[in-house]
Structures are given as structure tokens and as C-alpha cells.
C-alpha positions as CSV (number, residue, x, y, z in Angstrom):
1,M,1.4,-21.2,-21.1
2,P,-2.3,-21.8,-20.3
3,D,-4.3,-18.7,-19.2
4,N,-4.9,-20.1,-15.7
5,E,-1.2,-20.8,-15.0
6,Y,0.7,-18.4,-12.8
7,K,2.8,-15.9,-14.6
8,P,5.8,-14.0,-13.1
9,S,4.1,-11.0,-11.6
10,S,7.2,-8.7,-11.3
11,R,6.9,-8.2,-15.1
12,V,3.2,-7.6,-15.5
13,T,0.4,-5.6,-14.0
14,Y,-2.4,-7.3,-12.2
15,N,-6.0,-6.0,-11.8
16,G,-4.8,-2.4,-12.2
17,W,-2.0,-2.8,-9.7
18,T,1.8,-3.0,-10.2
19,N,1.9,-6.8,-9.8
20,Y,0.1,-9.7,-8.2
21,E,1.8,-9.3,-4.9
22,T,0.8,-5.6,-4.6
23,W,-2.8,-6.4,-5.6
24,T,-2.9,-9.2,-3.0
25,L,-1.8,-7.0,-0.1
26,A,-4.1,-4.2,-1.2
27,L,-7.0,-6.7,-1.4
28,W,-6.3,-8.1,2.1
29,L,-6.0,-4.6,3.6
30,D,-9.3,-3.5,2.0
31,N,-11.4,-6.6,2.7
32,E,-11.1,-7.1,6.4
33,E,-13.1,-4.5,8.4
34,G,-10.6,-4.2,11.3
35,T,-7.6,-3.9,8.9
36,Y,-9.4,-1.5,6.7
37,S,-10.3,0.8,9.6
38,Y,-6.7,0.6,10.9
39,W,-5.1,1.6,7.6
40,L,-7.7,4.3,6.9
41,E,-6.9,5.8,10.3
42,Q,-3.1,5.5,9.6
43,A,-3.6,7.3,6.2
44,L,-5.5,10.1,7.9
45,K,-2.8,10.5,10.5
46,A,-0.1,10.4,7.8
47,Y,-1.9,13.2,5.9
48,Q,-2.6,15.3,9.0
49,N,1.1,15.0,10.1
50,A,2.6,15.6,6.7
51,L,4.2,18.9,5.9
52,C,4.6,20.4,2.5
53,G,8.3,20.9,1.9
54,P,10.6,22.2,-0.8
55,V,10.8,18.8,-2.5
56,F,7.4,17.0,-1.8
57,S,3.8,18.1,-1.6
58,R,1.9,17.3,1.5
59,R,0.1,14.5,-0.3
60,T,3.4,13.0,-1.5
61,Q,5.0,13.3,1.9
62,A,2.0,11.6,3.5
63,M,2.2,8.8,0.9
64,L,5.9,8.3,1.6
65,D,5.3,8.2,5.3
66,L,2.4,5.8,5.1
67,A,4.4,3.5,2.7
68,A,7.2,3.4,5.2
69,C,4.7,2.5,8.0
70,L,3.1,-0.2,5.8
71,R,6.5,-1.7,4.8
72,A,7.6,-1.7,8.5
73,N,4.3,-3.3,9.6
74,M,4.7,-6.1,7.0
75,R,8.3,-6.7,8.1
76,E,7.4,-6.8,11.8
77,N,4.5,-9.2,11.1
78,T,6.2,-11.6,8.7
79,P,6.2,-15.1,10.1
80,T,9.5,-16.9,10.6
81,V,10.1,-19.5,7.9
82,T,13.3,-21.1,6.6
83,G,14.8,-22.4,3.5
84,F,12.9,-22.3,0.2
85,Y,9.8,-20.8,1.7
86,A,11.8,-18.0,3.3
87,D,13.2,-17.1,-0.1
88,L,9.8,-17.0,-1.7
89,L,8.3,-14.9,1.1
90,K,11.2,-12.5,1.1
91,E,10.9,-12.1,-2.7
92,G,7.2,-11.6,-2.6
93,L,7.4,-8.9,0.1
94,C,10.2,-7.2,-1.9
95,V,8.2,-6.7,-5.1
96,I,5.2,-5.2,-3.4
97,N,4.7,-1.6,-4.4
98,Y,4.1,-0.1,-1.0
99,D,4.0,3.5,-2.5
100,E,1.1,2.5,-4.8
101,I,-0.9,1.0,-1.9
102,A,-0.1,4.1,0.3
103,E,-1.3,6.4,-2.5
104,H,-4.5,4.4,-2.6
105,W,-5.1,5.0,1.1
106,I,-4.1,8.7,1.0
107,A,-6.5,9.3,-1.9
108,A,-9.2,7.8,0.2
109,V,-8.9,10.4,3.0
110,I,-8.0,13.6,1.3
111,K,-9.4,16.1,-1.2
112,D,-7.9,15.0,-4.4
113,E,-6.2,17.5,-6.6
114,S,-9.1,17.8,-9.1
115,G,-11.2,19.2,-6.3
116,N,-13.4,16.2,-5.6
117,K,-13.9,16.1,-1.9
118,D,-13.8,12.7,-0.2
119,T,-16.2,12.5,2.7
120,N,-13.6,10.7,4.9
121,V,-11.6,13.9,5.4
122,V,-11.5,15.0,9.0
123,V,-9.7,18.3,9.5
């Protein structure tokens, strides 16, 4: 297979992300100012509202909550298509690692566990 030919992404990492689909969504969320600001705000809210429980740390709970929000947002904003294209779109959305993207956003707004303070934290 030539290097420039598409390879099934569900089996390989892509640019440091789980797969091509995850990287693509993360890129779109990071690269448009309005979208970036929106998801940064959502990450901050998720962290501020997350509680440390017996199973998950506050950071993990925030990540899970933000991932659920992100997944729901993608589902709500998916265009209606039919047939072959519907199958492709559904599969593409299913292989996105929403937890990985959410962790990226949570890390952007909180003090990480190694003690490096991120300047975006608002307490």
C-alpha cells in the first residue's frame, strides 16, 4: 500500500491520537476560535462541577462528564444522510475516542497531577 493511501484507522494511532477520526475531531475543536472557546468553557464547567467519589477522582469524573457531553453534541449535530454515507458516518463517529479528547480539554484547564499549574484555571 503506498504511503499516501488511507489506512484503516481503527487499528493504528494517528498523530499521537487513538485514530484518524479522533485526531480529526480534536483538530476541528482546537482550530476554530468559537469552537475552541466553547469546549474550553465546557471543560472548565465539567471540572468545577465534578465531585471526587469512591470510584473516580475529580479529574476522571470531569473527563467522563465532558466526554458524554461531547458525544451527545456530536450525535445531536450529525447531519441526516442515508444509505452508504450513513453507514460511513455512523462508523466514523463510533470509533472516535471521546474520552481521549475530553482528557485533552480537562488537562487544559486544571492543575495537572505533577503540580504544573495551567493558567486557564479559574477557581
